[in-house]
N, C-alpha and C positions, 0 to 999 in steps of 0.2 A: 526713681519714681518717673525723676524725670527725663529715667535712661524708656522709660514703659513707656508715657507720655509721648516722645520722640516716638517711637516705634507707632503705636494706637496713630497719627497724626497722619507719619507717612503713609501704609494700610489703608485711612478712608484716601485721603486725597490720589491710592493709588487706584483705587474703588471707583473711587468718581470718573478718571482716567477711563479706565476701566468700560464703565457706562457707560459715555458718552463718545467714546470708539464707537462700543454695541449698536447705539439709536443712530450715531453719524454718515457713518461708511455707507452703511445700507439705505439709509434714508438718499445721501446725496445719491447713489447706482442709482435707484427707483426715483430723484429726479429726473436725472440723466435719460433715464431707458422710456420714463413718462413723456418730456420733450423732444427725441426722439417721435414717437411716435406722434403727437401733437404734428411735428412736421411732415411726415408720410401721409400723415387727412390733407391734410391742408395742402398736403406741393409744395409748401417752402424744403425740397430736406431736400438737396443734391442727386441724390440714390434717386428721385425720380422726375429727371427733370431727361426730359426726350428728345430731342431735336426735332425739329418740321420738316414737313417733306412738302412739299406742291405740286399737287398732281394736275392734272388740266383737263377735264375729259378733253376725245375727243365730241364732233360736230356732232352724230350720233347720236350722242349716247351712252357709249360702248370702253370697257377701263379699258383698250389694244390702246395700248399706245404705241403712235409712230415710231421703228430708228433717227435717231437724230439725222441722217443724212438724205431723209426723205422729209426732213422739214426746210419751210421753204420761208425769208423773210418776207414778209409782204409788211410797208409801207402804205396805213391812213390814213389821213391829212383832210382840215375844213380848216376854209378859212370864216374864221366868226372875228373882229378884231373885238367887238365891245361884251361875247361875251368870256363870263365868269371859270365856267367847271364844264368841259366836253371831258364822253362814256361814250366809248362803244360799246353797244349790245347784237350780237348774234349766235350765226348756229353753230362756231368754234367757243363761247364764254355761256350758255344758253339762254342766252337772251336776257340776263342776269344786271341791274343796273349798279351800276357801284366798284364791277371790279378788273376796267380798262377805265383806267382816267390817260386822256389824254395830255400830254405838255405844253406849253406854252411853247414859239418858239416865235422867232422873229417875225413882225411883220402881221404881229394876227395870226397869223397863223397855228393852230394846234395839230397834235400828231405823234404817230405811237406806229410804234414798227411791234410784229409779231409775227414766232419761228411756226407757220401753220402745214401739214401737210395739202400734198399737191389737190386740186379740187373745184368745184364750186363753195359761192361763200356768200350767203343773205345774212346785211347786215342795216343799222339801224346808229346814229350819233343820234346820242341824246347834247343837246346843248342845255343848257339852264334849266336839265330836269323835258325839252322839248323834244321830244322825237324830230331825229334831219333824215330826208335821204342825204346822201354823195351825190352835188351838181359833178362831182367830174365820173362819174363810174358812171355809168346801164340800173335805169330803173327798174323793175319789174316785179311784179299783184301779186305775193304769197299768194298760197289758201285761203288764208286763213277772210281774207280779203286788202290788207292793206299795202299799203304804196310800198318797198323796200329795196337798198343796194346789190348789184352784186358784184361780186365781188370774185376771178380766178387764179390759183396759186397756183404755177405750172412749177 
């Protein structure tokens, strides 16, 4: 009798282990697949992360990029010792504020160096949000009637 009950216990526990295996293993696989799908949807999966490429439009708004050897480094600088922030807007960034911030240099001067293709560019400085022409450059009246600075990259 003892031998029979021992076999029954062994068969019972074997059956319980079999049920647990067929329930837990597919559940773990399913949970892993669901987590992978959720990561894919939310952009957290490493396979969905792509490197960012920044491309500037040239001043005419077309998508042709100038060859690297045709670029000139043009320095823009403004003396504004009491300014908190200075931005540069112009033909080269489609007059969008906040895309080209100048960095503060010694003596209250703000500066930035841009690689630009050869040509003439209209631009303004935004000193704490207020548009200002460059005192060291030639001023021109734009077609829309506002006064802008003109810089030529050669």
